C-alpha positions, 0 to 999 in steps of 0.5 A: 116646869116646862119640858120640850120633846125632841123636835119641839113638838110639845111643851109640857108643864105641870101646874099643881096636879095637872099636866098641860101639853101645848102643841108647838106646830100648826099642823100635825100631819107627818107620820113621824110627828104623830108617832112622837107626839103619841109616844110622849103623851102615853109616856106622861101617863105610863111613866110619869103618872099623869092623871089630869091632862090638858091638851092645849090646841092654841097653835094647832090649825089641822091634824090628821085622822091618825092623830085624832085616833092617837088622841082618842086612844090616849083618852081611853088610857087616861080613863082606864087609869082613873084620870081625865083628859080635856082639850082647850083653845081649839080653833073653830075649824079644828073643832068642826073636825072633832065634831065630824069625827065624833070625838068622844063626849068624855073629852070636854073642850074648854075655851081656854086653859084657865077654865080647863085648869079650874075644871080639873082642879075642882 
């Protein structure tokens, strides 16, 4: 099942017990977009009970530190709920940003969605 958020910011699908969110934009820079994505992701945890979440960055080339903060906050919220957040298909440039900003080590980055799914379902 795929659900699109308003403004086409995310495609969200459930594969087995895993929720996969695909970013639809190459850059996540605008304040409104960051807030909308953050709200949607938090809603997946709070309202829909998502506990195994993959964020697929295959289309994303850059994002702001504000968006990075939202992702770290999301990671803490999922951890507190007994779940796990992982990333996949992160562009090398974006990966450098994550490394420079000391993205929490709990957020594993997988090369592709298939590998991330196997890790969360296993």
